[in-house]
N, C-alpha and C positions, 0 to 999 in steps of 0.2 A: 395672649402672648405665650409662646412656647416656653418650655424649660430646657435647660442645658444639662446634659449628663456629664458630670465631671469626675466620675469615679476613676481613681488612678489605678492603673494596671501593674505598676511597679516594673521590675526588670525580669520577672520570671519568663522563661522561654519554654516552648513546648519541645520535647525531645523527639528524636527519630527522624529529623529532616536535615541533619547536618551535611548530608552528601548532595543536597539539591544544588544543581549548577545553574538552572534557569527557572524563572517563574514567568509563565505565560499570562499575558493580559490582552483581552480583546479590545479593539478600537473600532466601534461600529458607527459609521457615518455615511452620509450620501456622497460617495466618491464619484458618482456619475449622475447625469441628469441635470435638471434646472438648478439644483442647489449644490452642485459639485464644488463651487467656489467656497461655500461655507464648510462643506465636508472636508475638503483638502486643507483648509485653514485650521480646522479643529484637529485633524489628523497630525498636522505639523506640530501643534502644541504638545500632543502626546509623544510624538517622535523626539522632539527636543528634550523633554523632561527625562524620557527613558535613556537617551544618549548621555545626558549629564549625570544621571544617577549611576549608570554603568561605569562611566569614566572616573567617577569619584570612589569606586570600590564596590558598587552594588549594594546588596542588602546585608548589612553587617550581621544581623541576627540569624541569617542563613549562610554564614561563612562566605559572604561575598557573592552570593548568587546574583546573576544578572537578570534584568527584566527583558523579556522577549515579547515584542508587540506583534500581535496577529491582527492585521487590518481586514475589515470586511465592509462590503458596500451594501447599504440599504436601498440604493437607487432612488431614495426619497419616497419609498412605498412601504406602508405598514406591513403588508404580507411578507415582503422581502426582509424587512427588519426583524420580524419574529422568526422567520426561517433561519436567518443568519445567526441570530442569538442562540438558537438551539444548536446549530452546527458548531459555533465557537465553543460551546460548553461540552457537547457530547463528543465531537470529533477532534477538536483542536485542544481540548483539555485546559482551557483558560481558567485561571483562578478567580477572575472578575472581568466585568465588561465596563467600558467607558463609552458613553454616547448620549444621544444619537443626533442631536440638534433639533429635530422636529418632534413636537409633543405627540402628534398623531402616530409617529413611529415609536417613540419611547414608550408609550402606553402598552402596546402589545409585546414589545421586546422585553420590557422589564417584567411583564407578567410571566413570560417564559422563564426568565431568570429566577423569579420568585418560586415558580413550580419546581425548578431544578435546584433550588436552594443555593444560588450563586449570587454573590454581591454584584449589584449593578450601580455604578457611580454615574449619576446624570451630570454631565458637564453643562450642557445647554438644552433646555426644554422647559417651557414656562408654565404649562397648564397646571392649575392648582391640584387637580385630581391625581396627578402622578404621585404625590406624597400624601394623599388623603384616602388611600384604599386599605389601610391597615397592613401594608406589606412590611416585612422585616428585613428584606435584602436590598431595598432601594434607598439610595442616599443621593440627595441633590445638592450640588455646589451652588448653582445659580439661584437668585431670588425667584420666588414664584409669582404668578400673575398678580396676586393680591398686593404684594410688595411693590411691584411696578406701578400699579394703579394708584396706590397710596402716595408714592413719591411723585408721580407724574401730576396728579391733581394738586398736590401741595405746591409744585412748581407753578401751576396755573394761578393759584391764589397769590403766589409771591411775585408774579410778573408786574403787578401794579407798583409794588415797591421797587422792584429791580429795574424796570424800564418805563414806568408810567403808563402801562398798558393793562387796563382793567378787563378781566374776562368774566363774562356772565353767561354767554350762550356758546355751547360746545357741540360740535358735530363729530360723530364717529364714522370712520371709513376703514373697513377691515376685510382681510381675506377670510374665507369661511371654513377653514379647518379648525382643529382644536386650538391652535395658536391664536387665531383671530377671535373666535367665538368666546373662549374662556377669558381672554383679555378684555373684550368688550363688556362682558358680564361684570368683571371686577371694576372696570372703569365706571360703569353706570352706578354701581353701588357707592363707589368713592365720590363721584360727582354729587349724588344725592346728599351724602353726609356733609359735603362742603357747601351745599346750597347753590350749586350751579345747575343750569338747565340744559338738558340734552335735547337739541332741536332737530337732530337727524341721526339715524343709525342705519348705515348702508353697508351691506356685505357683498362680496363678489368672489368669484372663483379665480384664484391667482394662476393656477396651472394652465398654461397655454394662452393666457390673456395677451391680446395684442392692442387693445384699446380700452381705456377706462374713462373716456370723455363723458359718457352718460352718467356714470356713477359720481364723478366729480361735479357735474352740473346739478345733480340732485342734492348733493351736500351744500353747494353754494347757494342754491335756491332757498335754503333754510336760514340764510343770513347769519352764519355763526361768527363769533369773535375769533375762534380758533378751531382747527381741525386736528383731531387725534387719529393717527393712522396706525394700522398693524399690518406690516408688509413683509414680503420677501423682495429680492433684488429687482426683478423685471417689473413687477407691479409698482414698486416704489418709484421707479424711473417713469413709468407711464403716468402715475398720479402727478408727479412733479411737472412733467411736460404739459399735462392738461391744465394744471393750475396756472402755469406760466402763460399758456395760450389764452386763458380766460381773462387775463389782465388783473386778477385779484391780488390783493396784498394780505389776504388772510393767512396767518402763520400756520405752518404744518409742524406737528410734534409727533414723531414716530416712536414706536415701541421697540427700539433696538433691533429693528428688522433689516430690510435691505439697505437702509440709509447708512448703516455703519460699515458697509462694504466699500473697499477702495474703488471698486468698479462704479459705484454710484456717482462719485465725483468725476471719475475718468470719463464716463459716458456723458454726463450732463454739463460738465464744465461750470461756467458761471451760473447756470440755472440751479445748481445745487446750493449756491450760497444762501445762507440764512436759515436753512433747514435745521430744525431742532430734532433731537432724538435722545431717548434714554440710552444709557451705556453702562455696562457692568464693569468697565475697565477703561483706563486712559493711560496712554504712554506718558502723559504729563503728570500723573499722580506720583506722590513721593515714593522714592525707591524703585520706580519702574524703569528708569533709564537703562540700567545694566541689562535687565531682561530683554528690553526692546532691542538693544544693540546686538545681543547674542542671537535673537530671533532673526533680525535683519541680516546679520552675517551669514546665518545658516540658510535662509530661505529667500532673501532678497526683497523682503516686505516688512512693514511694521507689524508688530503683534496686535491682535484685536481682542475684543472681549471674548469671542468664541475660542480663539487659540489660547488665551490666558486662562480661561476656565478649564480647558482640556489639560493644559500644563498643570494647573492646580490639582486636578483630579488625580493625576499620576502621583503627585506628592502626597496626597491623602492616602492613596493605595500603599505607597512605600511606608508611610507612617504606621499604617495598620499592620503591615508585614513585620516591621521592626518590633512593634509592641506585642504581637502575637507569637513571633518567632515561628510562624507556620503559614503554609499556603492552603491549609484545610479550610473549606468553605465556611463551616460553622464557627471556627475560631476567628476567621477574618471578619465575619459578620459581627461577632461580639466586639472585636477590636474597633471596627468602623463605628459601631453605635456609641462607643466611648471616646470618639475623636474629640480632641480639644487642643487645637494648634493656635498658639498665641502669635501676635504680631512678631515677625522676624523673618529669617531666611526661608522658612518653609511655608510662609503665607505671603503669596505675591499679590493677592487681591486687596483692595482698599478697605480693610476692616481691622478691628482690634483683635478679633479671634475668629476661628472657624470651628463651629461646634454644631452637631446635629441634634434637633429636638426629638421628641418621642416618635415622630412620624418620619424621621430621616431627612428633614429639611434643614439646610444651613440657615439658622435663624438670625445670624449676624451679617448676612449678605447685604451689601450696600450698593447704591446706584448713583450715577451722575445724570444730569442733563447736559448734553453738549450741543453746540451750535457750529455748523460749518461756516468757518470764517477763513477766507483766503485758501480754501481747499483743505483745511485742517479741522478735525473734530476737537473743538476747544471747550473744556469744561466751564460752564456758566452757572451751575447749581449743583449742590448747595453752596451758599456763599463761603462756607468754611473751607471748601475744596476747589473753588472756582479759580481759574487762571486768567480770566478776562471777563468783560462785561457783556451782557446781552446787547446786540446791535441790530439796527435796521427796522425796528418796530415803530409804527406811527400810532394811530388811534383806531379803535374799532369803528367800523363804518356806520354804526347805528347808535342811537342814544341808549346807554345802559338802562336796563329795566330791573325793577325789584322782583325778586323771586318769592312767590307766595308759598 
């Protein structure tokens, strides 16, 4: 377990920046390409937070300086993400970067930021390695893959108590970039620890995929009790269609991938019903109603885990600016490393506090399991934060076997 740095910085402010009128922050997301829905959603979280901060008077420690967001498009490609990170820092003069959604893009982009000694606040990107490279300028808001796997597998263990559905045999079906492979690795480790059997591990290329029937058939041939998926939007849709066409009743539990997009339900309709997925945020969580209403008023859609984490990343950046009284990269890095935001108006995520460990990981990040019920992502786990019960599960199609 990590430790939390809680050294108080007091109220001392750095001098010499009283005339600053703008503080530029980069927002680096896939604004075009297959993942543009995720990128735009994340960018909107950044946009709303910056607008609200500016409307409330800006950065008090910098005499009301406003945040100016500079948006950049990764196109969903690692090379473009790294290139744009360098441009944002060298040419646009941003004090920090928020991004990028994809682990495979965040890795090289944050490496650039580390080399140029510029804070990189990771809103969404799951791969463990992102905060396990000894970097000083990378800070992640989202839980890492190990946290997801830990909670997901505990949900599987709890399903027997929650819904009378014992899970013994588990199949993994995942896309094959850093997102999918790092998650599958963490899942296998967590499954072993909990005494569950991995009966299949099938990877696939999500980009450009038009049919995943063969991959789904391979997974079903292993006779799993449950299928754990790691997806983006289009491959999640393809998997769900293939499962429906097969006639199986084996449940699908996704890793907060394409299944949390509103398009997943819009495209699939009733076929989406019953899907489980991990979620970093829920509009049904305590205190989230106001934020969701403001987001919907501004953008015409509910806030998601992606946009909520991007919104939170801006609040973390503002907090560091206020405590450091500076946009200097080294002072911001020091302030970010000492972040300790308690539950309250500046912490919109479902946690008691937000604090980075020695590796820059938000160690108090929490997760939900939600199930699509009547087109809505309804929290069903953990029991302390559930708003409804698990629905639609029968019994595993085979006799449970003991695991040696």
